N, C-alpha and C positions, 0 to 999 in steps of 0.2 A: 591506606594512604589516600588522602584527599587529592583530587585532581581538578584541573580546569578543562571543562568539556564544552564543545560547541556542537549543538544540534542544528541541522539544516533540513528544510522540508519544502518541497514544491506542493503547495496546496491545490486541491481540486476545485472545480467550479461549484460543485455540490459537496458540502461537508459530509464526511463519512467516518468510518471506523479508524482509518489510518490517522486522521487528524486528532482524534481522541487519544489514540495510543501515544502519539508524540507528546501531547500535553501531560499524560500520566507518567511517561518516561522522564520528562523534565522535572515533575514534582517529586518522583521517587528518588532521582539522583540528588536533588537539592536536600531532601530529607535525610539523606545519608551523609551530608556534610560536604558534598562536592560544590565547586563553583561552576555553575551551569549557565550557559548563554544559548539563546535561541534566535535563529534568523530564518525567515521564510520568504518565498516568492509565491505568486498566485497565478493560476491559469486565467484569471479575470483580466490579466494584462494582455492577453492575446485577443485582439479585436480587429476586424477589418482584413481584407484580402492581403494587403501589403505585409502586415505583421504575421499573418498565418504563413505566407510564403517564406518570410525570413526565418520563422521558427522551423519550418520544414527543412531548410538548408542547414540550420544550426543544430538540429536535434542529435545527429551522430556525435558531434563534438563542438562545443562552443568555446573557442579559444579565449574569448573575453571573460569567461568565468575563472580563468586562472588568476589574473591579478585581483579579481573580485574576491575570491576565497582567500588568497594570500593576505589581502588587506584585513579581512575579518579575523583571520588567525593571528595576525600581528596585533590587532587592537585588543583581542581578548586574551592573548597569551595561551590559547588552548593547547593542551597536550594531546587531546583526543578529538577527532572530528567524527561525529556520528551522523551518517547520512540516512535519511528515510527516503521518501519519494524524490527522485531526481529527474523525472521525465515530465515535460520535455524541455524545461527551461534551464536546469542546472547542468545536465549532461555529465558524462564521466570525466570531463575536464577538472571537476572539483576533486575527484579522488586522486587524479594524477598529480595535481599541484600540491595537495596536502601531503602526499607521500614524499614529494620532492622537498618539501619544507621540513621533513623529519617528524611529522605529526603522525600518530597512530590513527589509522582509518578503519572505522567500523561501518558496515552497511547492513541495515535490516531489510530483508527481502519480504515485503508485505504481500507480494503476489508473485506471479511467474513471468512478469513482463521482460525480464532479462533473457527469457527463453521463448516466450509466447506472445505474439502481437496482441492477442485478446486478453492476456494476463491471467486467465483462469483455467487454461487447459480444457476449455469447452468450446464447442462449435455446433450451432443449430440445436442446442439443448442437450448435446451428448458429449461424452468425454472425447477429447482429441489431443493426441500427443505427437502429431506428425513432426513438429518442430523440435521436440525433445530428442527423438531418436533419429530424425532425418534432417533434411535441409530446412533452414528457416525461411527459405523462399516460399514455402507453402503458405505462410502467413500473408504474403503479398498476393498470391494467387487467389486465396479465399477472402481477401480484404478483411482480415480478422480484427483490425483496429477500426471500430465504429463503421464498418462497411466502406472504408475509405481506401482507395488504391494508394493515394499519395501518403496518407497517414501511416498505412501499413508498411510502405516502402521506407519511410523515414525511420520507423521503429526497427525494421530489419537491418538497415544500415548502422544504426546505433548498436544493435546486438552484435553484429559481425565485427565492427570496429573494436568494441570492448574486449571481445575474445582475442582478436588478432593482436591487439596492443598490450595484452596481459593485465587489463584493469583488475580482473578478479584474482589472478594468480600472483601479481606482483605489487599492485598499488593499494589493494584492500587487505588489511591484516586479519580481520575477522568478518565473516559473513554470517548473519543471524537468520536462520530459518525458524518458522513458528511451530513446526511439527517435525517428527521423525519422517513422516511421509514426504513432507516438503523437502527436507534435507536429501532424501534419497532421489527425488526427482531432479534437484539441482545438480547432484553428482552425476546422474545419468545424462544430464544435458551438457556436461563438460566442465562444471565448476569444481574447484579444488577441494577435495574431501577434507584435507588437513586444515583448511581455514573455515570450514563450515561447522557451526555449533547450533544447538537448538535452545531457544529461549521463548517460551510461549507468551502470548499476550496475557495481560493480568488486569485486575481491578485494584485500585489503591484505596487505602482506608479500611478501618474495621467495619464489618457489616453487623447490623442489628440482628438479634435472634429472630427467626421466622415464627410469627404468631398469627393465628387466625387466617391462614392462607387457604384459598380454594381455587381450583382451576389450574391452568397452565399459562406460561408466559413465553412469548417470542420477542427477542430484542435484537434488532439489526436492520440493515439497509433492505428496503423492499425492492430488490432487483432479481432478475431471472435466476442467477446462480445460487440464490439462497433457498430456492425450492418452496417458497411460501404457498404457492398455488397447490402443491401436493399436500402440504399441511392442512390447508382449508378443505380439500376434498376428503381427507381423513376425518376432519372434524364433523363432517356431516353424519358420520356413523356413530358419534357419541353426543347426541343433542342435549343431554342433561349435564354436560361438563363444559364449563366456560373456558374460553381462551382469550387472552389479552395480547394484542400485537402492538409493540412500541417501535416506532421508526417511521422513516419516510423514504421515498425513492421513486424510480420511474414506473414501477408497477402498482403504486398505491391505489390509483383510481380503479384500475381493473380488479385488484384484489378486494377492494371494498364492495364492488358490484357483485362479485361471486361469493362473498362470505355468507355462511349461514347465520342464523339469528343468535347463536351462542358465542359469536366472536365480536370482540370490541376492539376498535382501533383508537389509539391515543394520539397518533402523529408523533413527531420527534419531540422528545422531552429534554429539558436541561439535565446535565450529568448527575446532579444530586437526586433529582426525581427518578431518573432511570435506575440509579443504584437502589433507591428505596423500593422501586417496583421489583 
């Protein structure tokens, strides 16, 4: 059965994997014959102290997003709302209003931000699950969101309100985790097991046969949680085997400086060139 589907996404200031996944999801649904709409907001809209202070207050729940999403649903006639990133501008208000409008609501959990202020279950380069098994106030104490007390507090308030108001247990009909490991962590953190399913990320389009390949490839964001520095240290032990690194991110300059001579950086590539690589 073909459906009308609305995808919404809060874009980051620096483009990353989530943005690519949303685009691929849109293309895949369209190729299956569905009528798909996409609407996004961007963190580039947050500038200046006054706007940052306003976002801090609205992050737990922005009531103005209820008429905003209701209008989009009415314009598109969408039967399904698929939410990707909703932090910090969209807030759980979009889930609640869509459910109230009788629309099926799907939420892809691209990271652990619904449980962890740092989003990655990492702190100081080590695994940290204090907020999964204990109080989410740990995220504020450790300033886990960008080392910001106020940012971490805003996130914790959003997390607590969403659980208290039943966002995940009543207003979202399907929660998508990317792995079985992720699903288990979300359940451990209090999200409803019966609504959690696993749908891994994917690449769209048929891939050409691999011919004349040599060496190894890393493709991803160059940020601490990816462990690229560990990869480079390992690559020093195999000097005759080349490695190509595709991507950009906050660690790029540091990684370029520490890389051995058998490592090549391309920077961020367009989607078709990345798939070819």
